[in-house]
C-alpha positions in Angstrom: 0.2 0.3 -0.2 1.4 3.6 -0.5 -0.1 6.8 0.7 -1.3 9.3 -1.2 -1.2 13.2 0.4 -3.6 15.5 -1.3 -2.6 18.8 -1.7 -3.4 22.4 -3.4 -1.2 25.3 -3.6 -2.8 28.5 -2.2 -4.6 31.2 -5.0 -1.8 33.5 -5.9 -3.3 36.2 -3.6 -1.2 39.3 -5.0 -2.2 42.2 -2.8 -0.4 39.4 0.2 2.2 39.1 -2.7 3.0 43.0 -2.5 1.8 43.2 1.3 4.9 40.7 2.6 7.2 42.2 0.2 7.1 45.9 0.3 4.7 46.2 3.0 1.6 47.5 4.2 2.0 51.0 2.6 2.3 49.0 -0.6 -1.7 48.0 -1.2 -3.7 50.6 -1.3 -7.8 49.5 -1.1 -9.4 52.3 -2.1 -7.4 52.5 -5.8 -8.1 49.3 -6.7 -10.4 48.9 -10.1 -14.0 48.2 -10.1 -14.8 46.1 -12.9 -17.5 47.9 -14.7 -17.1 46.9 -18.3 -19.5 47.4 -20.3 -18.5 45.2 -23.5 -16.2 42.5 -22.4 -15.1 42.0 -25.9 -12.6 45.1 -25.7 -11.7 45.8 -22.3 -8.3 48.0 -22.3 -5.4 47.1 -20.8 -4.9 49.5 -17.3 -2.2 50.0 -14.6 -1.8 52.1 -11.9 1.0 53.5 -10.9 2.7 55.9 -7.8 5.0 58.8 -9.2 5.3 60.8 -5.3 2.3 61.2 -3.6 0.5 60.9 -7.7 -0.9 58.0 -8.7 -0.7 58.1 -12.2 -3.6 55.5 -14.5 -2.8 54.3 -18.0 -4.8 53.0 -20.4 -3.6 51.2 -23.9 -6.0 52.6 -26.5 -4.3 52.5 -29.9 -6.1 53.3 -32.7 -8.9 55.4 -30.2 -9.9 58.6 -31.5 -10.2 60.2 -27.8 -11.0 64.1 -28.9 -14.5 62.1 -30.3 -14.9 58.7 -28.3 -13.6 59.0 -24.4 -14.4 60.6 -21.6 -12.9 61.4 -18.7 -15.0 62.2 -15.7 -15.2 62.2 -11.5 -17.9 60.5 -10.1 -18.7 60.9 -7.2 -15.4 59.0 -5.4 -14.9 57.1 -8.2 -12.2 58.3 -11.4 -14.4 57.3 -14.7 -13.1 56.3 -17.9 -15.2 55.1 -20.6 -15.9 55.9 -24.7 -16.0 53.6 -27.9 -13.6 51.8 -30.1 -15.1 52.3 -33.6 -14.3 49.7 -36.7 -13.6 52.1 -39.6 -14.2 49.2 -41.9 -18.0 49.1 -41.9 -18.3 47.1 -44.9 -16.9 43.4 -45.6 -13.5 43.6 -46.2 -12.4 41.0 -48.8 -9.8 39.3 -48.5 -8.5 36.1 -50.3 -11.4 34.0 -51.3 -13.6 36.6 -49.2 -12.1 35.8 -45.6 -10.9 38.1 -43.2 -9.1 38.2 -40.4 -10.1 40.3 -36.9 -7.7 39.9 -34.1 -8.7 43.9 -33.4 -11.3 44.5 -30.3 -14.2 47.1 -31.0 -16.9 47.9 -29.2 -17.8 50.3 -25.6 -15.4 50.1 -22.4 -16.2 51.7 -19.1 -12.9 51.4 -16.7 -13.5 53.0 -13.1 -11.3 52.9 -10.5 -12.0 54.0 -6.8 -10.7 56.9 -5.4 -9.9 58.7 -2.2 -12.2 60.5 -0.6 -10.0 63.7 -0.3 -9.4 63.8 -3.8 -11.5 66.1 -6.1 -11.8 66.5 -9.8 -9.5 69.8 -10.1 -6.7 67.2 -8.8 -6.9 64.8 -11.9 -5.7 66.1 -15.7 -5.0 64.2 -18.6 -3.1 63.4 -21.5 -3.0 61.1 -24.9 -0.2 60.2 -26.4 1.3 57.1 -28.8 -2.0 55.4 -28.3 -1.6 55.6 -24.6 -4.5 57.5 -22.1 -2.5 59.0 -18.9 -4.4 60.1 -16.3 -2.5 62.1 -13.0 -4.5 62.1 -10.0 -2.5 64.8 -8.0 -1.9 64.2 -4.5 -3.6 60.6 -4.2 -1.4 58.6 -2.0 -0.8 62.0 0.3 -2.9 61.9 3.3 -6.0 64.0 3.9 -4.7 66.8 5.5 -6.3 67.0 9.6 -8.1 69.7 10.1 -7.5 72.3 12.9 -9.6 72.3 15.8 -12.7 74.5 15.5 -14.0 75.7 19.3 -17.4 75.5 19.4 -19.1 79.1 21.6 -21.5 77.4 24.3 -24.8 79.5 24.5 -26.7 80.2 27.7 
């Protein structure tokens, strides 16, 4: 007879790995993306990078007309980037023997990121270059300023 031991690997936990490697400040719960894709066929890749006290969000949007088809806005406590990657070929493109190859994805998209409570729309700037939309959230990693204590008058 032989002994058989069954075991399973723990699920890969990026949050735990970052916390173990960089310490508790490495993960920030408030800046997680919120999964809300309008069309799962086109969901642009995103990354969030810490740059000093700022957060820099980058979305890959090659071939997208950002002036016409992309909106960046703050909705309550979320940074929302939505738009559409339009198919420029309205008719069928005839290829060899009437076949086409289509690996580029088109459609609407919506990416949403939770913002810290102290960030306002004035702290957000967006730019587009070389197919990448860059959104800088100034002061996102800065601790919110503690309010001054205010004396309350006691009335009689």
